[in-house]
C-alpha positions in Angstrom: 62.4 98.4 111.1 62.2 95.6 113.6 65.6 94.5 115.0 65.8 90.9 116.0 66.9 89.9 119.5 70.5 88.7 119.4 71.0 85.3 120.9 73.3 86.8 123.5 70.4 88.8 125.0 68.4 85.6 125.5 71.5 84.0 126.9 71.9 86.9 129.3 68.3 86.4 130.6 69.0 82.7 131.2 72.3 83.4 132.9 70.5 85.8 135.2 67.9 83.2 135.9 70.5 80.8 137.1 71.9 83.0 139.9 68.9 85.0 141.4 69.5 87.3 144.4 66.9 88.5 146.9 66.0 92.2 147.5 68.9 94.2 148.9 71.4 91.4 148.1 71.7 91.9 144.3 75.5 92.6 144.3 76.4 89.9 141.8 73.5 90.7 139.5 74.5 94.4 139.5 78.1 93.7 138.7 77.1 91.4 135.8 74.7 94.0 134.5 77.3 96.8 134.7 79.8 94.6 132.8 77.4 93.9 130.0 76.2 97.5 129.8 79.9 98.7 129.5 80.1 96.8 126.2 77.5 99.2 124.7 79.6 102.3 125.6 77.0 104.6 127.4 78.0 108.2 128.0 77.7 107.4 131.8 77.6 104.1 133.7 76.5 104.7 137.4 76.5 102.0 140.1 75.5 101.9 143.7 72.3 103.9 143.1 69.8 103.4 146.0 71.7 100.2 147.0 73.0 98.0 144.2 71.2 100.0 141.4 72.9 100.4 138.0 72.1 103.1 135.5 73.4 103.5 132.0 73.0 106.9 130.3 72.8 107.2 126.5 72.9 110.5 124.6 74.2 113.9 125.5 71.2 116.1 124.7 69.1 117.2 127.7 66.2 118.4 125.6 64.3 115.4 126.8 65.5 113.1 129.7 63.7 109.8 129.6 64.1 107.0 132.1 63.3 103.3 131.4 63.4 101.1 134.5 63.6 97.4 135.3 64.2 95.4 138.5 67.2 93.4 139.8 65.7 91.2 142.5 64.2 87.7 142.7 61.8 86.0 145.1 62.2 83.6 148.0 60.4 80.8 146.0 61.7 77.3 145.3 61.7 76.7 141.5 60.1 73.5 140.2 61.2 73.8 136.6 63.9 71.3 135.4 65.2 73.1 132.4 69.0 73.5 132.0 69.1 77.1 133.2 67.0 76.6 136.4 68.0 78.5 139.5 71.1 77.3 141.2 70.1 79.0 144.5 67.9 76.9 146.8 64.7 78.7 147.7 65.4 81.7 145.4 64.2 82.2 141.8 63.1 84.8 139.3 59.4 84.0 139.6 58.3 87.6 138.8 60.2 87.8 135.5 62.7 90.4 136.5 65.4 88.5 134.7 63.3 89.1 131.5 62.8 92.8 132.3 66.6 93.1 132.7 67.1 91.4 129.4 64.7 93.9 127.7 66.6 96.8 128.9 69.9 95.2 127.8 68.3 94.8 124.3 67.4 98.5 124.4 71.0 99.4 125.3 72.1 97.4 122.3 69.7 99.1 120.0 70.6 102.6 121.3 74.3 101.8 120.5 73.3 101.0 117.0 70.8 103.8 116.6 71.8 106.6 118.8 69.2 109.3 119.8 70.7 112.7 119.2 67.8 114.7 120.7 67.3 113.0 124.0 69.1 111.6 127.0 68.0 108.0 127.8 68.6 106.6 131.3 68.3 102.8 131.7 67.8 102.1 135.4 68.2 98.6 136.8 66.6 99.1 140.2 67.2 97.0 143.4 64.7 95.8 146.0 61.4 96.2 144.1 59.9 93.2 145.8 60.1 94.8 149.3 59.0 98.2 148.2 62.2 99.9 149.3 64.3 100.1 146.1 62.6 102.9 144.2 62.3 105.2 147.2 66.0 104.7 147.9 66.9 105.5 144.2 64.8 108.7 144.4 66.8 109.8 147.5 70.1 109.1 145.9 72.0 112.2 144.9 73.3 110.5 141.7 69.7 109.9 140.5 68.6 113.4 141.6 71.3 114.9 139.5 69.7 113.3 136.4 66.1 113.9 137.2 64.1 112.6 134.2 61.2 114.4 132.5 59.6 111.1 131.7 59.7 107.6 133.3 58.4 104.3 132.0 58.4 100.8 133.2 56.8 97.5 132.1 55.8 94.3 133.8 55.1 91.0 132.0 51.5 89.9 132.6 50.5 86.2 132.1 46.9 85.8 131.1 47.1 88.4 128.3 47.9 87.8 124.6 51.6 87.6 123.9 53.1 91.0 123.3 50.0 93.0 124.0 50.3 96.2 125.9 48.0 96.5 129.0 47.4 100.0 130.1 45.2 102.1 132.5 44.8 105.8 133.1 45.1 106.9 136.7 45.8 104.1 139.2 47.6 101.2 137.4 48.8 99.3 140.5 47.2 99.5 144.0 48.9 100.9 147.1 49.7 98.3 149.7 51.5 97.8 153.0 52.1 95.3 155.7 50.9 96.4 159.1 52.3 94.8 162.3 50.2 95.5 165.4 51.8 94.7 168.7 49.7 94.5 171.8 51.1 94.5 175.3 49.3 93.7 178.5 50.1 91.5 181.5 50.3 87.7 181.8 48.3 85.9 184.5 47.6 82.4 185.7 45.0 80.7 183.5 43.0 80.0 186.7 43.0 83.7 187.5 42.8 85.6 184.2 41.2 88.6 185.9 44.6 89.4 187.5 46.2 90.0 184.1 45.4 92.1 181.0 44.9 89.8 178.1 45.1 91.3 174.5 42.6 88.8 173.2 39.5 91.1 173.4 41.3 93.9 171.5 42.7 91.5 168.9 39.3 89.9 168.1 37.6 93.2 168.0 40.1 94.6 165.6 39.9 91.5 163.4 36.1 91.8 163.3 36.5 95.5 162.3 39.0 94.9 159.6 36.6 92.5 157.9 34.3 95.5 157.3 36.9 97.8 155.8 36.2 96.9 152.2 32.6 98.2 152.6 33.5 101.2 154.7 36.4 102.5 152.6 35.8 101.0 149.2 33.1 103.5 148.0 35.7 105.4 145.9 37.9 102.5 144.8 39.3 99.2 146.0 40.0 98.8 149.7 41.1 95.5 151.3 42.3 94.6 154.8 43.6 91.0 154.8 44.6 89.4 158.1 47.7 87.3 157.1 48.8 86.1 160.5 48.2 86.4 164.3 50.1 85.4 167.4 48.5 85.4 170.8 50.4 83.9 173.7 51.7 80.3 173.5 50.8 76.7 174.1 51.1 77.0 177.8 47.8 76.0 179.4 48.5 77.4 182.8 49.1 81.0 181.5 46.8 83.6 180.2 48.6 85.6 177.6 49.9 89.1 178.0 51.1 89.9 174.5 49.9 89.5 170.9 50.8 90.4 167.4 48.5 90.9 164.4 49.7 91.0 160.8 47.5 92.7 158.2 48.0 93.6 154.6 46.2 96.7 153.5 45.5 97.3 149.8 43.9 100.3 148.2 43.2 101.9 144.9 44.6 105.3 146.1 47.0 106.6 148.7 44.2 108.6 150.2 42.2 105.4 150.9 45.3 103.9 152.4 45.7 106.8 154.8 42.0 106.7 155.8 42.4 102.9 156.7 45.5 103.5 158.7 43.9 106.4 160.6 41.0 104.1 161.5 43.2 101.3 162.8 45.1 103.7 165.0 41.9 105.3 166.3 40.4 101.9 167.2 43.6 100.7 168.9 43.7 103.9 170.9 40.1 103.4 172.1 40.3 99.7 172.7 43.6 99.7 174.5 42.5 102.4 176.8 39.4 100.3 177.6 41.4 97.1 178.3 44.5 98.9 179.8 46.9 97.7 177.1 49.7 99.5 175.2 50.1 99.1 171.5 52.7 99.8 168.7 52.2 99.9 164.9 55.0 99.1 162.4 55.1 98.8 158.7 56.8 96.6 156.1 56.6 96.3 152.3 55.2 99.8 151.8 54.1 100.5 148.2 52.4 103.7 147.0 49.8 103.5 144.3 51.2 103.7 140.7 49.4 106.6 139.1 49.9 106.8 135.3 49.9 110.4 134.0 47.7 111.4 131.1 50.8 112.3 129.1 52.5 109.1 130.0 49.6 106.8 128.8 49.2 108.9 125.6 52.9 108.1 124.8 52.5 104.4 125.6 49.3 104.0 123.6 50.9 105.7 120.6 54.0 103.6 121.0 51.9 100.4 121.1 50.1 101.4 117.9 53.4 102.2 116.2 54.9 98.9 117.3 51.9 96.9 116.1 51.0 95.7 119.6 47.4 95.0 120.6 46.4 97.7 123.2 44.2 96.5 126.1 42.7 99.2 128.4 41.9 98.0 131.9 38.7 99.2 133.7 40.1 98.3 137.1 43.5 98.7 138.6 45.9 95.8 139.1 45.7 94.6 142.7 49.3 93.7 143.1 51.7 96.5 143.9 54.8 98.1 142.3 57.2 100.6 143.9 57.6 102.4 140.6 55.0 104.8 142.1 57.8 106.5 143.9 59.5 107.3 140.6 56.5 108.3 138.6 55.5 110.8 141.3 58.5 112.9 140.3 57.7 113.2 136.6 55.4 112.3 133.7 55.2 108.6 132.8 53.5 105.3 133.0 53.8 101.7 134.0 52.3 99.3 131.5 51.8 95.5 131.3 53.2 93.3 128.5 51.2 90.2 127.8 53.1 87.0 128.4 50.6 84.6 126.9 47.0 83.7 127.9 48.0 80.2 129.2 51.4 81.1 130.7 52.1 80.2 134.3 51.1 83.0 136.7 53.6 85.4 138.4 55.1 84.0 141.7 54.1 80.5 140.7 57.0 77.9 141.3 56.8 76.8 137.6 56.8 80.3 136.1 59.5 81.3 133.6 59.7 84.5 131.6 59.1 83.8 127.9 62.2 84.8 125.9 60.0 86.0 122.9 58.9 88.9 125.1 62.3 90.4 124.9 61.8 91.6 121.4 58.3 92.8 122.1 59.3 94.8 125.2 62.4 96.3 123.6 60.3 97.3 120.5 57.7 99.1 122.6 60.3 100.8 124.7 62.1 102.1 121.5 58.8 103.4 120.2 58.2 105.1 123.5 61.5 106.9 123.2 60.6 108.1 119.7 57.1 109.2 120.8 58.6 111.3 123.6 60.7 113.2 121.1 57.9 114.1 118.6 
């Protein structure tokens, strides 16, 4: 039987939309979520997991331990919508739909209170810092999470461009691995009239940029491989000085973690050789590190059966989604899957300033999640 979404669940989503918080700063959001969850009387309500993470545990049986996960954080994007519940925080907004994902799990909590599951323990995780790729890893390191290690883990992400309420799924890599690479080159400044007395990083920077442009062909034979130069800084606007330092910013993206490691190894090899040739030193640092999300066979079997039972259209992807998700850290510890939930074929795209999560998806998402819980216990 379909349980309609209560108006308060929609109101909760819109209340969350008004006061978005960035990754690692979700204190207020977490406190509000914990307050709402307490009204549904879970067996356990844990806070401070991997940062500001919150987890509600329903059911006492440990025959099956099933985790459902959503995200707390918003994005540094200025909202252009003018509706009544628009973001009150300048330059911050829920433009990925995490407010809606939270509302879906709140609705699941409501349904679990009304229809308890006697043969499973269900963990509803409200995870921090997904957008920076640090939250899921921190959760997995947290002793409170490790004490409740799930047998299954599932997550969804709304997907504009697909029919409303459809379930989008792929076996194997669902979301690509990605990471930001910061290359720092250090040489020696010189007078621009005597550049030979210094050590400019320009030749190394240009050689590396040219090489990165060929990474897709070199490493993409067994799946997607992309190296995108997103920024570069060489010296300054000082016409009397030849530069002695530089930084290069690159986003690497790959279908598998193995392809990612191969690209990283090649960058380090080239820098070692080039910097030796031009007498420079180099350093490599990383930000926004996301592993690939690899759906397990058992996980996608459960989601496909749940979609059919919920009456949702099932769409099987032939290629992985290029954008990344840090759920890969969690799914590497158990069976499970991440799936897409169609947000409408003409809906504004994710991370667009006019995007807003469609409230009708709350019912669709909660319905599929409840069917997933039932499928896991068959």
